[in-house]
C-alpha positions as semicolon CSV with decimal commas, in nm:
position;residue;x (nm);y (nm);z (nm)
1;M;1,891;-11,030;0,243
2;R;1,758;-10,744;0,462
3;V;1,460;-10,573;0,312
4;F;1,536;-10,275;0,501
5;N;1,865;-10,092;0,599
6;E;1,911;-10,143;0,971
7;T;2,186;-9,935;1,014
8;D;2,227;-9,723;1,346
9;P;2,102;-9,351;1,333
10;V;2,403;-9,112;1,263
11;R;2,401;-8,860;1,536
12;L;2,655;-8,579;1,597
13;W;2,769;-8,580;1,981
14;H;2,923;-8,282;2,131
15;D;3,280;-8,181;2,031
16;P;3,291;-8,404;1,716
17;S;3,628;-8,452;1,540
18;A;3,661;-8,374;1,161
19;S;3,599;-8,758;1,069
20;D;3,275;-8,746;1,294
21;A;3,140;-8,440;1,089
22;E;3,251;-8,591;0,763
23;I;3,043;-8,892;0,872
24;V;2,754;-8,711;0,924
25;I;2,773;-8,500;0,601
26;R;2,819;-8,814;0,393
27;A;2,500;-8,952;0,606
28;V;2,294;-8,639;0,528
29;Y;2,359;-8,637;0,134
30;R;2,278;-9,012;0,127
31;Q;1,937;-8,988;0,319
32;V;1,820;-8,664;0,183
33;L;1,946;-8,700;-0,176
34;G;1,802;-9,049;-0,180
35;N;2,158;-9,241;-0,208
36;A;2,242;-9,037;-0,503
37;H;2,648;-9,026;-0,563
38;V;2,717;-8,627;-0,485
39;M;2,991;-8,522;-0,700
40;E;3,238;-8,268;-0,563
41;S;3,115;-7,977;-0,782
42;E;2,737;-8,015;-0,648
43;R;2,861;-8,045;-0,292
44;L;2,745;-7,753;-0,094
45;G;3,080;-7,627;0,052
46;I;2,938;-7,331;0,251
47;A;2,695;-7,524;0,444
48;E;2,948;-7,800;0,474
49;S;3,218;-7,558;0,636
50;Q;2,946;-7,392;0,857
51;F;2,843;-7,721;0,977
52;K;3,229;-7,822;1,040
53;Q;3,271;-7,537;1,241
54;G;2,963;-7,582;1,445
55;D;2,778;-7,286;1,307
56;I;2,457;-7,493;1,196
57;S;2,314;-7,825;1,342
58;V;2,244;-8,140;1,160
59;R;1,892;-8,018;1,111
60;E;2,016;-7,688;0,963
61;F;2,259;-7,890;0,701
62;V;1,973;-8,100;0,624
63;R;1,755;-7,780;0,549
64;Q;2,041;-7,654;0,342
65;V;2,064;-7,965;0,137
66;A;1,680;-8,023;0,100
67;Q;1,630;-7,651;-0,033
68;S;1,950;-7,662;-0,243
69;D;1,907;-7,642;-0,621
70;L;2,035;-7,987;-0,665
71;Y;1,750;-8,128;-0,422
72;R;1,500;-7,901;-0,646
73;T;1,631;-8,036;-0,956
74;L;1,626;-8,414;-0,867
75;F;1,296;-8,437;-0,712
76;F;1,115;-8,126;-0,740
77;E;1,141;-8,010;-1,088
78;A;1,185;-8,372;-1,254
79;C;0,869;-8,542;-1,067
80;S;0,523;-8,464;-1,014
81;R;0,408;-8,265;-0,728
82;T;0,276;-8,567;-0,547
83;R;0,569;-8,773;-0,623
84;S;0,793;-8,488;-0,487
85;I;0,587;-8,444;-0,169
86;E;0,646;-8,839;-0,098
87;L;0,978;-8,821;-0,138
88;N;0,994;-8,530;0,094
89;F;0,815;-8,743;0,346
90;K;1,083;-9,041;0,266
91;H;1,424;-8,825;0,287
92;L;1,303;-8,556;0,558
93;L;1,077;-8,777;0,775
94;G;1,188;-9,109;0,656
95;R;0,833;-9,243;0,601
96;A;0,592;-9,249;0,308
97;P;0,284;-8,987;0,365
98;E;0,054;-9,131;0,623
99;S;-0,289;-9,038;0,384
100;Y;-0,409;-8,826;0,119
101;E;-0,464;-8,537;0,372
102;E;-0,100;-8,518;0,444
103;I;-0,021;-8,490;0,071
104;A;-0,299;-8,245;0,016
105;E;-0,177;-8,023;0,317
106;H;0,202;-8,021;0,172
107;S;0,049;-7,942;-0,144
108;H;-0,115;-7,638;0,017
109;Y;0,216;-7,536;0,174
110;L;0,366;-7,523;-0,206
111;D;0,103;-7,336;-0,368
112;R;0,074;-7,086;-0,037
113;E;0,440;-6,992;0,041
114;G;0,641;-7,227;-0,188
115;F;0,899;-7,478;-0,210
116;E;1,134;-7,355;0,045
117;A;0,841;-7,312;0,304
118;E;0,697;-7,672;0,238
119;I;1,053;-7,817;0,328
120;D;1,032;-7,583;0,633
121;A;0,723;-7,782;0,698
122;Y;0,905;-8,081;0,752
123;L;1,176;-7,960;0,951
124;D;1,039;-7,780;1,171
125;S;0,741;-8,015;1,253
126;D;0,690;-8,168;1,607
127;E;0,731;-8,525;1,441
128;Y;1,108;-8,414;1,292
129;L;1,203;-8,267;1,665
130;D;1,068;-8,593;1,835
131;A;1,204;-8,826;1,587
132;F;1,567;-8,663;1,520
133;G;1,603;-8,359;1,706
134;D;1,884;-8,124;1,608
135;N;2,174;-8,363;1,566
136;T;2,048;-8,680;1,430
137;V;2,036;-8,738;1,061
138;P;1,681;-8,819;0,935
139;Y;1,691;-9,193;0,847
140;Y;1,408;-9,445;0,708
141;R;1,170;-9,549;0,985
142;G;0,866;-9,604;0,797
143;Y;0,904;-9,983;0,863
144;K;0,894;-9,925;1,260
145;T;0,525;-9,799;1,196
146;Q;0,341;-9,755;1,549
147;T;0,002;-9,953;1,607
148;G;-0,287;-9,792;1,464
149;K;-0,083;-9,591;1,208
150;N;-0,207;-9,621;0,848
151;L;0,004;-9,782;0,583
152;V;-0,060;-9,574;0,283
């Protein structure tokens, strides 16, 4: 039995087939929505279409899912602020917050700029770009911590 899911990262390569794009879409929903099953009526049809046509990147599709009404309902409105921020770290950066300061920083984003700006703060961060770039679906990487990193 594995404690952590050790599947290979899901990436979108140049000139993807329709089935490749669908694999990425399913992986984004699974990661960003925390393995929640997405009913047909909850899917983001316009964003999926833009993604399949190559108009938006994996990162932008992740952004649209994370800023959707469904995500907001499941992980923002239904949770405490601290829990929402913890889940955003897990879903979007693939790890838990490393310190109380990280939680406080994102809490300030919510106070100053709102929900969408707080989501943007993860997706536009150097950490996100270094770990996933524009074409890799975020994945859980918290168990692969670097030496000297806190485990909070």
